[in-house]
N, C-alpha and C positions, 0 to 999 in steps of 0.2 A: 912084464915081469920086474921092471925097476920100479914101479910104482909100488907094486907089493913088497918088494924090498925095503923101500922107503917107509912105508906103513909099520913095519916090524920095528926099524930102527927109532920111530916116532913113539912106538908102543913101549918098546923098552925104556926110553927115556921118560915117559908118564909114569911107569912102574917104580922108576928110581926117585922120581920127584913124590911119589906116594910113600915111598917107604921112608922117605928121609922125614916126611911130615908125621908119621905114626911113630917113628923113633923119638921124637921131639916130646910125646908125652910120656909122661911117667905117672905111676901110682894110681891114685883116685881119679886124676884128670883124665887117663885114659878109658875109663868107662863112658858107654854110649849114654849121650843125654839127647833126647826129643824133644825141642823147644814148640814145635808148631801145636801138637795134641799129645800130650804125655797119656793121658789116660787110654790112648787107644794102641798103646805097645805093649807088648808083652814082658812082663817082669823076669829078671834073669833067673835062668834055669836052679842054680843054687837056691835062690830065695824062695822059690816056688816049693822045694823040697823041706824048706826049715823055718818058714814063715806061713803062717794060717792065712793072714791078708793076701800074701802074693798067690798063693793057691786058689783063694778065693775069686781074685781079681782075675788070673789067669783063665779059670773056668769060663766065667762070666764073657770074656773076649771070644775065647774059643766056640762058645756054645751060641754066641749070637745075641746075648742078652743086653747088651748095650745098644742105645739108640743112637744112630749115626744122625748128625747135624742136616738139617735140610739145606739143600744146595748143589751146585755143581762144581766141580773142579777137573783141569786138564792138568796132568803131571807127566814130565818125560824124563825119561832116563836114556843113557849112551849105552846103545846095545853093541855087540860085536860088528854087524852091520849096518849100524846108524841109530837114528832116533827112535826108541820104541816109546809110545804114548799110553797114556790112560786117559780116557773120561769116563768121569763116574757123576752119576746123577741120584740125588737121594731125595726122597720124600718125606723123611725125618723118622722113616720107621727102622726095624731092625735089619732089613735086606736092603741092598740099592735098588733103585728104581730101574736104572739101565747102567751097565759097564759095558764100554767098547775100546779095543783095542787097536791103535795104529800101529802096523807092523812096518818097519823099515823096508823089506823087500817089495811091500806092494806099493810105494812110492817109486822105486826105480823102474819096477815094470812098466808103470805108465808110461815111460819114455820109448818103449821097446819097439813100440810102431814105428817112431820116428826113425830111431837108429838103423832100422832094418829096411827102410823105405828104398827100393831100387836095388837092394843088395842080390846077390845070391843065395840059394838056399844053406849052402854051406856057412856062409858068413853069418847067417842067422845063427845057428849053433853055437858059433864063436862068441858072437856078440853076447847071446843069453849067457855063456860061462864066464865072461868077462865082467858082466853085472854082477856076479856072485850071490846069484837068487838062490833063495831058498823055496822050493815048490810046496812045503807044508805051510808056508805062510801066506801062500797066494790063494789057498783054497777055503779060507775063512771069509 
């Protein structure tokens, strides 16, 4: 219980830090800019409604008419239960050759056998609850 409480306080601290950083931006600086590959990001919705080029580009991205560069990449983001990873392989076509998700609960569940070794059955249920596992992530 104490660990969960501390997680809440740490989360609030992170939210406060992010809020202060967002407040530091003003006007045009606050617009989202994607430096990695800007041609693969959707244009702003207001531009799609008012500019023909933005509408065409939006359509091309949504309908899959842009060729994805050949190669592979792993990218992770911080999810509610831990690291959520995406492994993407492209053969240079319009659709990915392979896409794999690395779910956070799957990693925690691998330790479950060691955590419950020699324990009573009632302890096994409590151990699973304390890991905060999401069963829907485990069946993929």
